[in-house]
C-alpha positions in Angstrom: 44.9 102.2 220.6 45.9 99.3 222.8 44.5 96.9 220.1 46.4 98.7 217.4 49.6 98.5 219.4 49.1 94.8 219.9 48.5 94.3 216.1 51.6 96.4 215.2 53.7 94.4 217.7 52.3 91.1 216.6 52.7 91.4 212.9 56.6 91.9 212.8 56.9 89.0 215.2 54.9 86.7 213.0 56.9 87.7 209.9 60.1 87.1 211.8 59.0 83.7 212.8 58.0 82.9 209.2 61.3 84.2 208.0 63.1 82.1 210.5 61.0 79.0 209.5 61.7 79.6 205.8 65.4 80.1 206.5 65.5 76.9 208.6 63.7 74.9 205.9 66.1 76.2 203.2 69.1 75.4 205.4 67.9 71.9 206.1 67.1 71.2 202.4 70.4 72.7 201.3 72.3 70.9 204.0 70.7 67.6 203.0 71.6 68.3 199.4 75.1 69.1 200.3 75.3 65.9 202.4 74.0 63.8 199.5 76.5 65.5 197.2 79.3 64.8 199.6 78.2 61.2 200.0 78.2 60.9 196.2 81.7 62.3 195.9 82.9 60.0 198.7 81.3 57.0 196.9 83.0 57.9 193.6 86.3 58.4 195.4 86.0 54.9 196.9 85.3 53.4 193.5 88.3 55.2 191.9 90.5 54.0 194.8 89.3 50.4 194.4 89.9 50.6 190.6 93.4 52.0 191.1 94.3 49.4 193.7 92.9 46.5 191.6 94.9 47.7 188.6 98.1 48.0 190.7 97.5 44.4 192.1 96.9 43.1 188.6 100.1 44.7 187.4 102.0 43.2 190.3 100.9 39.6 189.6 102.2 38.1 186.4 99.5 37.4 183.8 98.3 33.8 183.2 99.8 32.1 180.2 97.4 31.5 177.4 95.5 28.2 177.8 97.2 26.6 174.8 100.6 27.8 176.0 100.2 26.8 179.7 103.0 24.2 180.4 100.9 22.7 183.3 98.2 21.5 180.9 98.4 17.8 180.4 98.3 14.4 182.3 101.0 13.6 184.9 102.0 10.3 186.6 103.8 10.3 189.9 107.4 9.0 189.8 108.1 7.0 193.0 111.9 6.7 192.5 112.5 10.4 191.7 110.4 11.7 194.6 111.7 12.4 198.0 110.8 10.8 200.3 110.2 7.8 197.9 106.5 7.3 197.3 104.7 4.1 198.5 102.6 2.1 196.1 99.4 4.1 196.9 101.0 7.6 196.3 102.9 6.2 193.3 99.5 5.5 191.6 98.7 9.2 191.7 97.7 10.6 188.2 96.6 14.2 187.8 95.2 16.0 184.7 95.3 19.7 184.4 93.5 21.8 181.8 92.4 25.4 181.4 89.0 26.9 180.8 89.7 30.6 180.3 91.3 31.9 183.5 90.2 28.8 185.5 92.5 25.8 186.2 90.6 22.6 185.9 92.0 19.8 188.1 91.3 16.1 188.1 93.2 13.4 190.0 93.0 9.7 190.7 94.8 7.5 193.2 94.4 4.0 194.6 92.6 3.8 197.9 94.9 2.9 200.8 92.7 0.4 202.7 90.1 -0.6 200.2 89.7 -1.5 196.5 89.0 1.2 193.9 90.2 4.7 193.5 89.9 8.1 195.2 89.2 11.0 192.8 89.3 14.8 193.0 87.7 17.2 190.6 87.5 20.9 190.9 88.1 24.3 189.3 90.1 27.2 190.7 91.2 30.6 189.7 94.9 31.2 190.5 94.2 34.8 191.7 95.8 34.5 195.1 92.4 34.3 196.9 91.2 31.3 198.9 88.7 29.1 197.1 86.8 26.0 198.2 88.1 22.8 196.5 87.5 19.1 196.9 90.0 17.2 199.1 89.0 13.5 198.8 85.6 13.3 200.5 86.1 16.6 202.4 86.4 20.3 201.3 89.5 22.4 201.7 90.3 26.1 201.1 93.1 26.6 198.6 94.8 29.6 196.9 97.3 29.7 194.1 99.2 32.3 192.0 101.3 32.0 188.9 104.6 33.6 189.9 105.9 32.7 186.4 104.6 30.8 183.4 106.0 27.5 184.7 105.7 28.0 188.5 102.6 28.2 190.6 102.7 28.8 194.4 99.8 28.2 196.8 98.5 27.4 200.2 95.9 24.8 201.2 94.1 24.6 204.5 93.2 20.9 205.0 92.1 19.0 208.1 93.2 21.8 210.4 96.6 22.2 208.9 98.0 24.8 206.5 100.0 23.4 203.6 102.5 25.5 201.6 103.4 24.2 198.2 104.7 25.1 194.7 104.3 23.4 191.4 107.0 23.8 188.7 107.3 22.5 185.2 110.8 21.7 183.9 112.2 23.8 181.0 111.6 20.8 178.6 108.0 20.5 179.8 108.4 16.8 180.7 108.4 16.9 184.5 106.1 18.5 187.0 107.7 18.8 190.4 105.6 19.5 193.5 107.4 21.0 196.5 106.0 20.8 200.0 107.3 23.5 202.4 107.4 23.7 206.2 107.1 27.5 206.1 105.1 30.2 204.2 108.3 31.8 202.9 109.1 28.5 201.2 112.6 28.3 202.5 112.4 24.8 204.1 111.5 22.0 201.7 109.7 19.0 203.4 108.9 16.9 200.3 109.5 16.7 196.6 107.1 14.8 194.4 108.2 14.4 190.7 105.6 13.6 188.1 106.3 12.5 184.5 104.2 13.8 181.6 102.0 11.1 180.2 100.5 13.3 177.5 
């Protein structure tokens, strides 16, 4: 009798433990599934938010002009007399050539060396998307960003040699002059220099 009682008492306990174990396993598996599902939903939400934000930013920034209609494309020679302050002989020798390769602006420049014979040249490509990009600055490397605020005006910032330079390039309505403004402030309210360049071709 005692043995039977022990068996009768043991059997329900074992079943209960098994039931609890099965319930726990199901809960863990279902919980993990729900967690993965929630993570998936969160991931898709982040992607949608990024796409919406990117689209909003793209709409806020004016589109680049077509390469064959970009007024900056061409070769430009610095004009010492029109510039302020007036350029010295070295800076007056500055010639820059701008072209487009898709959305990229291709920049080349040449200027006489100040204390030796020969010329100093710069060559680089940059996307004017408002983000900083590594560009050539003589024999060094600078970080520069630019944005087309209109078809004939580009504004940018360049970090060079421990200093942040704020500037804007603007092509005249007739397309014959490229003026480069240097500013003392990021808001571009205080003009420090004006370099005028004549179109060569």
